[in-house]
DRENPA-3360 file (N, C-alpha, C; in nm, 2 decimals, always signed):
BEGIN
1 = MDCAFETA = -0.60/+0.78/-0.75/-0.68/+0.66/-0.75/-0.77/+0.67/-0.62 ~ -0.89/+0.65/-0.64/-0.98/+0.65/-0.52/-1.00/+0.51/-0.47 ~ -0.94/+0.47/-0.36/-0.95/+0.34/-0.31/-0.95/+0.34/-0.16 ~ -1.05/+0.27/-0.10/-1.07/+0.27/+0.04/-0.99/+0.16/+0.11 ~ -0.90/+0.09/+0.04/-0.83/-0.02/+0.10/-0.75/+0.02/+0.22 ~ -0.76/-0.06/+0.33/-0.69/-0.04/+0.45/-0.62/-0.17/+0.49 ~ -0.51/-0.16/+0.55/-0.44/-0.28/+0.61/-0.35/-0.23/+0.72 ~ -0.30/-0.32/+0.79/-0.21/-0.29/+0.90/-0.10/-0.39/+0.91;
9 = SKSNDELF = +0.01/-0.35/+0.96/+0.13/-0.44/+0.97/+0.23/-0.38/+1.08 ~ +0.31/-0.46/+1.13/+0.41/-0.42/+1.23/+0.54/-0.37/+1.16 ~ +0.56/-0.41/+1.03/+0.68/-0.37/+0.96/+0.65/-0.31/+0.83 ~ +0.73/-0.22/+0.78/+0.71/-0.16/+0.65/+0.72/-0.26/+0.54 ~ +0.81/-0.36/+0.55/+0.82/-0.46/+0.44/+0.70/-0.54/+0.43 ~ +0.64/-0.58/+0.54/+0.52/-0.66/+0.54/+0.40/-0.57/+0.48 ~ +0.40/-0.45/+0.52/+0.30/-0.35/+0.48/+0.30/-0.34/+0.33 ~ +0.42/-0.32/+0.27/+0.43/-0.30/+0.13/+0.40/-0.43/+0.05;
17 = TKISDHAK = +0.42/-0.54/+0.11/+0.38/-0.67/+0.05/+0.23/-0.67/+0.04 ~ +0.16/-0.64/+0.15/+0.02/-0.64/+0.14/-0.04/-0.54/+0.04 ~ +0.02/-0.42/+0.04/-0.02/-0.32/-0.05/+0.00/-0.36/-0.20 ~ +0.12/-0.42/-0.23/+0.15/-0.47/-0.36/+0.05/-0.58/-0.40 ~ +0.02/-0.67/-0.31/-0.08/-0.78/-0.34/-0.21/-0.72/-0.37 ~ -0.25/-0.62/-0.30/-0.38/-0.55/-0.32/-0.38/-0.48/-0.46 ~ -0.27/-0.41/-0.49/-0.26/-0.34/-0.62/-0.27/-0.44/-0.74 ~ -0.21/-0.55/-0.72/-0.22/-0.65/-0.83/-0.36/-0.71/-0.85;
25 = AAHNIEEV = -0.42/-0.75/-0.73/-0.55/-0.81/-0.74/-0.67/-0.72/-0.77 ~ -0.66/-0.60/-0.71/-0.78/-0.51/-0.73/-0.76/-0.41/-0.84 ~ -0.64/-0.37/-0.88/-0.61/-0.27/-0.98/-0.53/-0.31/-1.10 ~ -0.50/-0.44/-1.10/-0.41/-0.49/-1.22/-0.28/-0.42/-1.23 ~ -0.22/-0.37/-1.12/-0.09/-0.31/-1.12/+0.01/-0.41/-1.09 ~ +0.09/-0.45/-1.19/+0.19/-0.55/-1.18/+0.31/-0.51/-1.10 ~ +0.35/-0.38/-1.11/+0.47/-0.33/-1.04/+0.44/-0.20/-0.99 ~ +0.47/-0.18/-0.86/+0.45/-0.05/-0.80/+0.57/+0.04/-0.83;
33 = SPELKQKI = +0.55/+0.15/-0.91/+0.65/+0.24/-0.96/+0.70/+0.32/-0.84 ~ +0.82/+0.38/-0.85/+0.87/+0.47/-0.74/+0.78/+0.58/-0.71 ~ +0.71/+0.63/-0.82/+0.62/+0.74/-0.80/+0.50/+0.70/-0.72 ~ +0.44/+0.58/-0.75/+0.33/+0.53/-0.68/+0.37/+0.49/-0.54 ~ +0.48/+0.44/-0.52/+0.53/+0.41/-0.38/+0.54/+0.53/-0.30 ~ +0.59/+0.64/-0.36/+0.59/+0.77/-0.28/+0.45/+0.82/-0.24 ~ +0.36/+0.80/-0.33/+0.22/+0.84/-0.30/+0.16/+0.75/-0.19 ~ +0.19/+0.62/-0.20/+0.14/+0.53/-0.09/+0.21/+0.57/+0.04;
41 = TGAIRKKL = +0.34/+0.59/+0.04/+0.41/+0.63/+0.16/+0.35/+0.75/+0.23 ~ +0.31/+0.85/+0.14/+0.25/+0.97/+0.19/+0.11/+0.95/+0.25 ~ +0.04/+0.84/+0.22/-0.09/+0.81/+0.27/-0.09/+0.72/+0.39 ~ +0.03/+0.67/+0.43/+0.04/+0.58/+0.54/+0.03/+0.66/+0.67 ~ -0.06/+0.61/+0.76/-0.08/+0.67/+0.89/-0.06/+0.57/+1.00 ~ +0.01/+0.62/+1.11/+0.03/+0.53/+1.22/-0.11/+0.52/+1.30 ~ -0.14/+0.40/+1.34/-0.26/+0.38/+1.42/-0.22/+0.35/+1.56 ~ -0.27/+0.42/+1.65/-0.24/+0.40/+1.79/-0.35/+0.31/+1.85;
49 = F = -0.31/+0.20/+1.91/-0.40/+0.10/+1.97/-0.43/+0.13/+2.11;
% end
């Protein structure tokens, strides 16, 4: 999926909540499958401030 969505969070739980909310609103994905979660996890990058 080609999506330029970016977000930030201090915890993984909060991060995945934001990602799940985006998936529902922008892509009509009701549930993040384990396969999709693995792809998302691979795309997460730490941002140094």
